[in-house]
C-alpha positions as CSV (number, residue, x, y, z in Angstrom):
1,M,-51.1,-49.0,-3.1
2,A,-47.8,-47.7,-3.6
3,V,-45.3,-49.4,-1.9
4,S,-42.6,-47.1,-0.5
5,Q,-38.9,-48.5,-1.1
6,V,-36.5,-48.9,1.7
7,R,-33.0,-48.5,1.3
8,P,-31.1,-50.5,2.6
9,A,-28.8,-50.0,5.5
10,P,-24.8,-49.3,4.8
11,S,-23.0,-52.1,5.4
12,R,-20.6,-52.4,8.4
13,W,-17.7,-52.1,6.1
14,R,-19.1,-48.7,4.7
15,R,-19.5,-47.2,7.6
16,L,-15.8,-47.9,8.8
17,R,-14.8,-46.4,5.6
18,S,-16.7,-42.9,5.7
19,R,-15.3,-42.6,9.4
20,V,-11.7,-43.4,8.4
21,V,-12.0,-40.7,5.4
22,A,-13.7,-38.3,7.7
23,G,-10.9,-38.6,10.6
24,A,-8.4,-38.2,8.1
25,A,-9.8,-35.0,6.8
26,F,-10.6,-33.8,10.2
27,A,-6.7,-34.7,10.9
28,A,-5.1,-32.8,7.8
29,A,-7.2,-30.1,8.4
30,F,-5.3,-29.2,11.8
31,A,-1.9,-30.6,10.5
32,W,-1.7,-28.5,7.4
33,P,-0.2,-25.5,9.0
34,A,2.3,-27.0,10.8
35,W,4.1,-29.2,7.9
36,A,3.1,-26.2,5.6
37,Q,4.3,-23.0,7.2
38,P,6.8,-21.3,4.5
39,T,10.4,-21.5,5.8
40,F,13.3,-19.1,4.6
41,Q,17.6,-18.7,4.3
42,V,19.7,-16.1,4.5
43,F,22.3,-15.0,2.6
44,D,26.2,-15.7,3.7
45,P,28.0,-12.1,3.7
46,D,31.4,-13.9,3.0
47,H,30.5,-15.3,-0.6
48,T,27.3,-12.8,-1.1
49,R,28.4,-10.0,-3.5
50,F,26.1,-7.3,-5.2
51,S,27.3,-5.2,-7.8
52,F,26.5,-2.9,-11.2
53,E,27.9,-1.6,-14.1
54,L,27.4,1.2,-16.7
55,R,29.5,2.4,-19.4
56,T,30.7,6.1,-20.6
57,R,29.9,7.0,-23.5
58,W,33.4,6.5,-24.7
59,G,33.0,2.9,-23.7
60,Q,34.8,3.1,-20.8
61,K,33.3,0.8,-17.8
62,V,32.2,2.2,-14.4
63,A,31.3,-0.5,-11.5
64,G,30.4,-0.3,-8.1
65,V,29.4,-2.5,-5.6
66,F,26.6,-3.0,-2.6
67,P,28.4,-3.6,0.3
68,R,25.1,-3.4,2.6
69,Y,22.5,-5.6,2.1
70,D,19.4,-8.1,3.0
71,G,17.6,-10.2,1.9
72,E,16.4,-14.2,2.1
73,V,15.2,-17.3,-0.3
74,T,11.8,-18.3,1.1
75,T,10.1,-21.6,0.3
76,L,6.4,-21.4,0.1
77,A,3.8,-23.4,1.4
78,D,3.5,-24.8,-1.9
79,G,7.0,-25.6,-2.3
80,R,7.8,-22.7,-4.6
81,H,10.7,-20.5,-3.9
82,Q,10.5,-16.4,-3.6
83,V,13.9,-14.2,-3.6
84,R,13.9,-10.6,-1.5
85,I,16.8,-8.5,-2.0
86,R,17.3,-5.1,-0.7
87,L,20.6,-2.7,-1.2
88,A,21.3,0.1,0.8
89,T,22.1,3.0,-1.8
90,A,23.2,5.2,0.7
91,A,26.2,2.5,1.2
92,V,27.1,1.9,-2.3
93,Q,30.9,2.5,-3.5
94,L,32.6,3.2,-7.1
95,G,35.8,1.3,-6.5
96,D,38.1,3.6,-4.5
97,S,37.0,6.9,-5.7
98,E,35.4,9.0,-2.8
99,R,34.6,11.5,-5.4
100,Y,33.0,9.1,-8.0
101,T,31.1,7.2,-4.7
102,R,29.4,10.8,-3.4
103,L,28.4,11.5,-6.9
104,A,26.8,7.8,-7.0
105,R,24.9,8.2,-3.7
106,G,24.1,12.1,-4.2
107,E,20.9,13.3,-6.2
108,R,22.0,13.5,-9.4
109,F,22.0,9.4,-9.4
110,F,21.0,7.0,-6.7
111,N,19.9,10.3,-4.4
112,A,19.9,8.1,-1.3
113,P,18.8,10.4,0.6
114,L,15.2,10.4,-0.7
115,Y,15.8,6.5,-2.3
116,P,17.4,4.7,0.2
117,Y,16.8,1.4,-1.2
118,I,17.1,-0.7,-4.5
119,E,14.4,-3.6,-3.8
120,F,13.7,-6.8,-5.6
121,L,10.9,-9.4,-5.1
122,S,10.7,-12.3,-7.2
123,E,7.4,-14.0,-8.7
124,P,7.2,-17.4,-7.1
125,H,9.3,-20.2,-9.0
126,A,9.9,-23.3,-9.1
127,P,12.9,-24.6,-6.8
128,D,14.6,-26.5,-9.7
129,L,15.3,-23.2,-11.3
130,V,18.4,-22.2,-9.4
131,R,19.9,-25.9,-10.4
132,T,18.8,-25.4,-14.2
133,G,19.3,-22.0,-14.8
134,G,16.9,-19.3,-16.6
135,A,14.8,-16.5,-15.8
136,L,14.3,-15.0,-12.6
137,R,11.1,-12.6,-13.3
138,G,10.0,-10.1,-10.2
139,K,9.5,-6.1,-9.1
140,L,12.4,-4.3,-9.2
141,T,11.6,-1.3,-7.1
142,L,14.4,1.9,-8.1
143,H,14.8,5.6,-7.5
144,G,11.2,5.7,-6.5
145,V,9.7,3.9,-9.4
146,S,8.4,-0.4,-9.5
147,R,8.9,-2.1,-13.0
148,M,8.7,-5.9,-13.8
149,E,12.1,-7.1,-14.7
150,T,13.8,-10.4,-15.8
151,F,17.5,-11.4,-14.2
152,V,19.1,-14.5,-16.0
153,L,20.7,-17.0,-13.6
154,S,23.9,-19.0,-14.9
155,A,24.0,-22.2,-15.5
156,P,25.5,-23.7,-12.0
157,A,29.2,-24.7,-11.4
158,C,28.2,-27.6,-8.4
159,A,25.2,-29.5,-7.7
160,R,23.9,-27.4,-4.8
161,P,24.3,-23.8,-6.2
162,G,23.9,-21.2,-3.5
163,E,25.3,-24.0,-1.0
164,D,28.6,-25.2,-2.4
165,C,28.9,-22.6,-5.1
166,D,27.7,-19.4,-6.3
167,A,24.2,-18.7,-7.5
168,I,24.5,-15.7,-10.2
169,A,22.0,-13.8,-12.1
170,Q,22.7,-10.9,-14.1
171,G,20.3,-8.7,-16.1
172,S,20.6,-4.9,-17.2
173,V,18.0,-2.1,-17.0
174,S,17.3,0.8,-18.2
175,R,18.0,3.8,-15.9
176,Y,15.9,6.3,-18.1
177,D,12.8,3.5,-17.3
178,Y,13.6,4.6,-13.6
179,R,14.1,8.4,-14.0
180,L,17.6,8.1,-12.9
181,D,18.9,10.1,-15.7
182,G,21.8,12.3,-14.1
183,W,24.9,12.8,-16.5
184,Q,23.5,11.7,-19.4
185,L,25.9,13.3,-21.9
186,A,28.9,10.9,-19.6
187,L,27.1,7.7,-19.3
188,G,25.2,5.2,-21.0
189,D,21.5,4.2,-20.6
190,R,22.0,0.3,-19.5
191,V,22.9,-0.7,-15.8
192,R,24.2,-4.1,-15.5
193,F,23.4,-5.8,-12.3
194,T,25.1,-9.2,-11.0
195,M,23.9,-11.1,-8.1
196,Q,26.4,-13.7,-6.5
197,V,24.5,-15.4,-3.7
198,R,24.9,-18.2,-1.4
199,L,23.0,-19.1,1.7
200,K,23.7,-19.7,5.3
201,P,23.3,-23.0,6.8
202,G,19.9,-23.5,8.9
203,V,16.4,-22.7,7.7
204,F,14.2,-20.8,9.9
205,K,10.4,-20.8,9.9
206,H,8.7,-17.7,9.1
207,H,7.3,-16.8,12.4
208,E,10.8,-17.1,13.8
209,A,12.5,-14.6,11.9
210,K,16.2,-14.0,12.2
211,P,18.5,-11.0,11.5
212,A,20.3,-11.5,8.0
213,E,23.8,-10.1,8.3
214,S,26.1,-8.4,5.6
215,R,29.3,-6.9,5.7
216,S,28.3,-3.5,7.5
217,N,25.3,-4.4,8.5
218,E,24.8,-5.9,12.0
219,G,20.9,-7.2,11.5
220,R,18.0,-6.5,10.8
221,S,14.4,-6.2,12.7
222,N,12.4,-9.4,13.4
223,E,9.1,-9.4,11.4
224,S,6.4,-12.0,11.0
225,R,5.2,-13.2,7.6
226,P,1.4,-13.4,6.3
227,A,-0.1,-16.4,6.6
228,D,0.1,-17.0,2.4
229,G,4.0,-17.3,3.4
230,R,5.0,-14.6,0.2
231,V,7.7,-12.3,1.3
232,P,6.6,-8.7,2.5
233,E,7.7,-5.8,1.1
234,R,9.3,-4.3,4.2
235,K,9.9,-0.7,4.8
236,E,12.6,-0.4,7.5
237,S,14.9,-3.5,8.6
238,F,18.3,-1.9,8.3
239,R,19.8,-0.7,11.4
């Protein structure tokens, strides 16, 4: 006759440990959204500058700036950072020349009425990148074309780049890759962008979006973020 085996009852300690583990898991499941919500910082308009440079076929430099912009650095739920930048092409300026500024905004170059923004959304990256320098890769949208590009963050001049000193990134792109092919006989192919950025003091949660001010922009609309914390590609935020 087969004798059934009786499994010994778990000890009091094992029961207590199981309850503690289950309780901790339950608490963590509900506490996670509170501490893991992405946060972001906006650019400081007094210390932030976006510029570009081209060369003529005769070696002369043509330089311009984007005085109207929008952007932020987001800290994602996993601790990585993501940069979003948007530049208004209708506000681009080429030195003190009204004629060249008008041509740059026109249909043969940036074509501001049809393509009002240049946008850059970086890939998520380690927060130490701004302190060590290195490649900042992301999607650049220019003249209606989106491509992956790499900008290079310079080694910083202080211990807290982006706060106590500028975080500087540079990179050049082919304007022909973006169908920006006006004045081919006069201008070279490469457009070199320079980004000098500092962040305003204060950190905001993703559901408490604050307007980012620039020198010629009073603010931007408040928008909620998706649950994963990635910076959305906004279609309209300038006023």
